[in-house]
ChimeraX commands (.cxc) that place a marker at each C-alpha (Angstrom):
marker #1 position 261.79,19.58,-71.80 radius 0.5
marker #1 position 262.86,23.02,-70.85 radius 0.5
marker #1 position 260.96,24.76,-68.08 radius 0.5
marker #1 position 260.22,28.44,-67.80 radius 0.5
marker #1 position 262.06,30.66,-65.38 radius 0.5
marker #1 position 261.53,29.39,-61.86 radius 0.5
marker #1 position 259.93,31.96,-59.59 radius 0.5
marker #1 position 261.30,32.61,-56.16 radius 0.5
marker #1 position 259.23,32.08,-53.05 radius 0.5
marker #1 position 259.26,35.86,-52.52 radius 0.5
marker #1 position 257.65,36.36,-55.94 radius 0.5
marker #1 position 255.01,33.76,-55.18 radius 0.5
marker #1 position 254.27,35.42,-51.83 radius 0.5
marker #1 position 254.03,38.84,-53.49 radius 0.5
marker #1 position 251.64,37.47,-56.11 radius 0.5
marker #1 position 249.41,35.91,-53.46 radius 0.5
marker #1 position 249.42,39.15,-51.48 radius 0.5
marker #1 position 248.33,41.07,-54.57 radius 0.5
marker #1 position 245.48,38.63,-55.10 radius 0.5
marker #1 position 244.40,38.92,-51.46 radius 0.5
marker #1 position 244.57,42.72,-51.59 radius 0.5
marker #1 position 242.44,42.78,-54.74 radius 0.5
marker #1 position 239.90,40.43,-53.17 radius 0.5
marker #1 position 239.70,42.55,-50.01 radius 0.5
marker #1 position 238.98,45.62,-52.13 radius 0.5
marker #1 position 236.32,43.66,-54.01 radius 0.5
marker #1 position 234.71,42.50,-50.76 radius 0.5
marker #1 position 234.57,46.10,-49.50 radius 0.5
marker #1 position 232.92,47.26,-52.72 radius 0.5
marker #1 position 230.42,44.40,-52.59 radius 0.5
marker #1 position 229.58,45.24,-48.97 radius 0.5
marker #1 position 228.99,48.88,-49.96 radius 0.5
marker #1 position 226.68,47.77,-52.77 radius 0.5
marker #1 position 224.86,45.44,-50.38 radius 0.5
marker #1 position 224.33,48.30,-47.94 radius 0.5
marker #1 position 222.88,50.46,-50.71 radius 0.5
marker #1 position 220.48,47.65,-51.66 radius 0.5
marker #1 position 219.47,47.09,-48.04 radius 0.5
marker #1 position 218.78,50.81,-47.67 radius 0.5
marker #1 position 216.67,50.77,-50.83 radius 0.5
marker #1 position 214.74,47.79,-49.49 radius 0.5
marker #1 position 214.17,49.53,-46.17 radius 0.5
marker #1 position 212.94,52.69,-47.87 radius 0.5
marker #1 position 210.54,50.67,-50.04 radius 0.5
marker #1 position 209.12,48.97,-46.93 radius 0.5
marker #1 position 208.77,52.30,-45.16 radius 0.5
marker #1 position 206.95,53.75,-48.16 radius 0.5
marker #1 position 204.51,50.83,-48.07 radius 0.5
marker #1 position 203.93,51.37,-44.35 radius 0.5
marker #1 position 203.45,55.08,-44.89 radius 0.5
marker #1 position 200.85,54.41,-47.56 radius 0.5
marker #1 position 199.01,51.94,-45.33 radius 0.5
marker #1 position 199.00,54.40,-42.44 radius 0.5
marker #1 position 197.78,57.22,-44.67 radius 0.5
marker #1 position 195.00,55.02,-46.04 radius 0.5
marker #1 position 193.97,53.74,-42.61 radius 0.5
marker #1 position 192.78,57.12,-41.28 radius 0.5
marker #1 position 194.58,56.27,-38.03 radius 0.5
marker #1 position 197.20,58.37,-36.31 radius 0.5
marker #1 position 200.75,57.12,-36.07 radius 0.5
marker #1 position 200.21,56.69,-32.33 radius 0.5
marker #1 position 197.17,54.49,-32.95 radius 0.5
marker #1 position 199.04,52.40,-35.48 radius 0.5
marker #1 position 201.97,52.05,-33.09 radius 0.5
marker #1 position 199.62,50.90,-30.32 radius 0.5
marker #1 position 198.00,48.33,-32.61 radius 0.5
marker #1 position 201.42,47.01,-33.62 radius 0.5
marker #1 position 202.54,46.81,-29.99 radius 0.5
marker #1 position 199.43,44.84,-29.07 radius 0.5
marker #1 position 199.92,42.52,-32.01 radius 0.5
marker #1 position 203.58,41.96,-31.09 radius 0.5
marker #1 position 202.63,41.20,-27.48 radius 0.5
marker #1 position 199.96,38.73,-28.58 radius 0.5
marker #1 position 202.37,37.05,-30.97 radius 0.5
marker #1 position 204.93,36.79,-28.16 radius 0.5
marker #1 position 202.40,35.11,-25.88 radius 0.5
marker #1 position 201.56,32.54,-28.56 radius 0.5
marker #1 position 205.20,31.47,-28.87 radius 0.5
marker link #1:1,2 radius 0.2
marker link #1:2,3 radius 0.2
marker link #1:3,4 radius 0.2
marker link #1:4,5 radius 0.2
marker link #1:5,6 radius 0.2
marker link #1:6,7 radius 0.2
marker link #1:7,8 radius 0.2
marker link #1:8,9 radius 0.2
marker link #1:9,10 radius 0.2
marker link #1:10,11 radius 0.2
marker link #1:11,12 radius 0.2
marker link #1:12,13 radius 0.2
marker link #1:13,14 radius 0.2
marker link #1:14,15 radius 0.2
marker link #1:15,16 radius 0.2
marker link #1:16,17 radius 0.2
marker link #1:17,18 radius 0.2
marker link #1:18,19 radius 0.2
marker link #1:19,20 radius 0.2
marker link #1:20,21 radius 0.2
marker link #1:21,22 radius 0.2
marker link #1:22,23 radius 0.2
marker link #1:23,24 radius 0.2
marker link #1:24,25 radius 0.2
marker link #1:25,26 radius 0.2
marker link #1:26,27 radius 0.2
marker link #1:27,28 radius 0.2
marker link #1:28,29 radius 0.2
marker link #1:29,30 radius 0.2
marker link #1:30,31 radius 0.2
marker link #1:31,32 radius 0.2
marker link #1:32,33 radius 0.2
marker link #1:33,34 radius 0.2
marker link #1:34,35 radius 0.2
marker link #1:35,36 radius 0.2
marker link #1:36,37 radius 0.2
marker link #1:37,38 radius 0.2
marker link #1:38,39 radius 0.2
marker link #1:39,40 radius 0.2
marker link #1:40,41 radius 0.2
marker link #1:41,42 radius 0.2
marker link #1:42,43 radius 0.2
marker link #1:43,44 radius 0.2
marker link #1:44,45 radius 0.2
marker link #1:45,46 radius 0.2
marker link #1:46,47 radius 0.2
marker link #1:47,48 radius 0.2
marker link #1:48,49 radius 0.2
marker link #1:49,50 radius 0.2
marker link #1:50,51 radius 0.2
marker link #1:51,52 radius 0.2
marker link #1:52,53 radius 0.2
marker link #1:53,54 radius 0.2
marker link #1:54,55 radius 0.2
marker link #1:55,56 radius 0.2
marker link #1:56,57 radius 0.2
marker link #1:57,58 radius 0.2
marker link #1:58,59 radius 0.2
marker link #1:59,60 radius 0.2
marker link #1:60,61 radius 0.2
marker link #1:61,62 radius 0.2
marker link #1:62,63 radius 0.2
marker link #1:63,64 radius 0.2
marker link #1:64,65 radius 0.2
marker link #1:65,66 radius 0.2
marker link #1:66,67 radius 0.2
marker link #1:67,68 radius 0.2
marker link #1:68,69 radius 0.2
marker link #1:69,70 radius 0.2
marker link #1:70,71 radius 0.2
marker link #1:71,72 radius 0.2
marker link #1:72,73 radius 0.2
marker link #1:73,74 radius 0.2
marker link #1:74,75 radius 0.2
marker link #1:75,76 radius 0.2
marker link #1:76,77 radius 0.2
marker link #1:77,78 radius 0.2
view
């Protein structure tokens, strides 16, 4: 059985480096997309909070104080 042309170690190394480079680019793009999604999620949460604050007839300072008290109470329970 005849084999194909045997590749040199340098060719194999170059091929692997190309694969790694392509994967690194892909990882960077995926991280950028993840950051966009996380920002969208954060904005959605902030919009919900804004709506709750607007509907509560409380000032932001009052809401902040309530949240601080709640956080302190939750900390004590742990």
